[in-house]
N, C-alpha and C positions, 0 to 999 in steps of 0.2 A: 624465575627459570621459563621462558618461552617455549611452548611445545606446540608445534602446528597440527591442528586437525588434518585429518583427511577426509578426501570427497567419497560420501556414500554413493551418491548418483547425480549424474547429468540430466536435466529435462529441457527438452526443446520447446520453445513457446509456440505451440500450433496455432496455425492463423485459423480464424474462428468467425462466424457473423453474429454478432449480438443485436438484434433488433433492426439490422440494415448499417450498423456501425461494424467496420471491421477492425477487430481488436486480436491481442495474442493471448493465448492462456498455457503457462508451463505446468500450472497444478490448478487443481486435481487434474490427474491424467491416468492414464492405465498403470503408470510406473510408480505413481505417487499420488494416494488420496489427498491427503494434508498434511504441513509440517507443523504439527500443533507447537503452540495456538494458532497459527495461520491457517485458513481455510481456502484462501482462493487469491490467484494473483492474475491481473489483466493489465495487457499493455496496449494502449490506444496511441498512435500517432495519426492525426486525421486533418486532411484538409478540411478546413469549414466550407461548406458550398455556400458560394455568392448569391444562388436564386433562392435561398431558403431565408426568411427574416430569422434573425439569430434567437428570439423569442420561441419559435418553432424546431430550432437545430436542437442538437444533443440528446439529453434522455428525459424525457418526459416525466411528471411525477408517478413516483411508485413507492409502495411501502417495504419497510424494514425492521424486523424485531431480533433482539437477540446477540446482536455482534456490532463491531464499528466497521463500517466502511470508509476507509479511508482514501483520499485520493492526494498523490504527491505530485505536483505540478510542474513539468520539465520545460515547456513551450506554451505560449498562448496564456490561458486564464479559465475559471470554471466560475461560473454564476451559481451560487447554491441558494435555493429558497427550501423551507421546510413547514410542516405543519405547525410548528412550535414559534413561527414568526420570524426566524432567521432568515435574513434575506442580504447575501454578501458575496463579493467578488474576491477572489484569491489568484494572483499573477504567478508567473513563471517563477518556481524556486519556493514556493509558498507550499502549505499543505491545509487540507480540509480532514479535520479529524472528527467524524459525529459516530458519537455512541447511540446506536438506536434503541437501546434500552427496551422499554415495555411497548415500543411503537412510534413510528413517525413515518410521515409520508415527505418524501423529498423530491426535486428536480436537479437537475446538472446540466446548465446549458452553456453554451459560449458566451463571453461577455459582449456587450454591444458593440465596443472598439476592437473586436477579434481583427476585422481586417485592416485595421491601422496598425495592428502590432505584428503583423506576419500572415494572419490567417491559418495558422497551424496549431492546433491542441496536441500537446502530448503530454500525456499522463500516465502513472502506474495506479491502479486502485488495487489495493489489499485489503481482503476481509480479515479481521483479528476477532478471534472468538471472545466473548465474554464468559467468565466464570459463571455458573450456575448461579451462585448466590445474588449475581448483579443484573442479570439478565431482564428483569422485569423493574431496574431503577426507572426514574425519568430520563428521557433523552436528553442529550447534551451535545453541542456542538463547538468547535476549539477550531477557529480560523488561525493561522500562523502564516505570515508575510515571509518573505525572503529575508528582507532586513532585520526582522526578529528572531531569525534561525541562528543560533550559535555554531560557529564553525571552527573546526580544529584543523591546521596546516600544516604540513612536514616543512623543514627547515628550507630545503632547496625548492618549497614552493610548487612543486610538481603534482602534490594530492590535497585536494581540499575536501574535506568531510564535513558535511550538515548535519549535525545532530538535532534531530526530530522530537523522539521521545527515548526516555532511558538515559544512559551516560556512556561516555567514552573517554578515556584520558582525564577523568575527572569533572569534564564538562558535562552538564546536564542539561538535556531537552526540556522546551517549556510545557510539551503536551502531557497532560495528566491521563494515565491509563488505569484501567482495572485490573491489569495483573502486569507481570514484571517482563515486560518486551523492550528492545531497543530496535529503533528504526532510523537509518542513515543513509543518505544519498551522497555519492562521492564524485567526483571528476579527477580523472589522473592525465597527466601529461606522458608523453612517451617516456619510459625509464621510471616512472613514479613508483615509489614502493611502501607499503604501508602495512602495519601489523595491528590487526583489530584484536584486541584483548577483550573476551567477553566469561562471562559466567561460566564453570563446569557443566552445570545442569542443563544450559539452555539449548535450545534446539538452534540450527543456524541454517540462512542459504544467503547465497548471494545472486542477483540477477544482472547481468550485461545487458545493457538497454544498446550499447554499440561499443565497438572496439573489440579489444583483446586482453584478457588478464590472465596472468600466470599466477597458479596457487602454489606456492613453495612446497616443494616437496611431493607435489602431485601432478600436476599437469595443467593443460590451458584451458580457458573456458571462454568462447568465442559470444559475440552480439549475439542475442535473442537466445541465451540458453542460461537455466539455474543451475547453481552448484549445491547441491544439500551435503551439509557437512556430517562427518560421524562425530559423537561425543567423547572423542577421544584426545583434546588437547586443549589448552588454555587460550586457544584464539586461533588465527588463520593470517598469514601474509600473503599479501596481493602486491604483484607486480605489473605495469601495464606495459605488454609489448607493443603496444600502439594507443593514442588518443582515447581515452574510454571513459563511458559514464555507468555507474555502478551503483545497483540498491542493494542494501545490506538490511538483514531482518534477523532478529535473534530473539528467542523468547522462553520463559518457563513452561512447560508444557502443563497443561490444566489436567491432562489425564482425565477427563470427563466424556462421558457418552456424547455422540452427536447425532441429531436428529434434524436433517435439514431439506427442506423442498422451497425452490426459488428465491424468494427473499427472505425466507426465516431460517433462523438456526437456533434451535431449541436442544433439549437433552432426552427427550423421547416425544413417539407420536401423538400422545394427549395434548402435550404442549404445543406441539403443531397445529393440531386441529383448533386447537384454542385460538391459536395466531390467526389463522384464516377466519374464524368465525369474528373475532374481533375488528379483525379488518373489514369485514362485511357489514359489520354493525356500526360502522364510524369512529370507533373508541381509538383509532390512532390520529383522528383529527381529519383536516381537509386541507389541501393546499390548493388555493385559487390564485393561478399567476396572474399578475397585471401586467 
């Protein structure tokens, strides 16, 4: 029996400036700190400057520890380099899933051919918290191309869902995660309808990048808004009232204390101070961009 979840809150993706880069951030906000195990969502849709060399554009080297910063790429591409020796470009439709573990330094630049493929970078960066027992694991980097991403489509072909991590309708995503999470991206043609069945214990949200989505039994969610669901059903049915692009995130809550500052997310203040110390001592490695 399908039972639709109701909407708990609607969060606007507030425009912000992140080191000179215009982004939108629906959470954390005053209305919602985090949607455990998800810590933060950034949506960037940027015209890459032509007067700056690509090797100097984007986000330069910076550290992380204790969570997975994940980039879901909708337009253009991202060139990832890190202090573990990974050097890789993923283009539109692909995903870069890095578990920072005990600490890594990475950069996220536009690829050298960005201006040949439209000159725009649109992506979501989602911070997925890591369970305490895995926070000091060895860092890993998992790139996933559009071609290698499984897709679930409706019979009328009006809805196409990319299964990146987790499982939907028996189709498993290729990304290995350290806790139970689902991450999907979906494109809806006007009138397209899809029921997302998810575990009853999962926290869940959708973010509408563009378009307008009707949540069956509850109401409409416009572009640049997150809808957070109550844990009161077997899933949620979405119907597009116009052509839409939607991100879907669900996950088993970790229910662990969070101590975060800047690029580090740990469980208490002592671990946070250790993270800053280890970074300053060079324990997270060095990234020299060629």
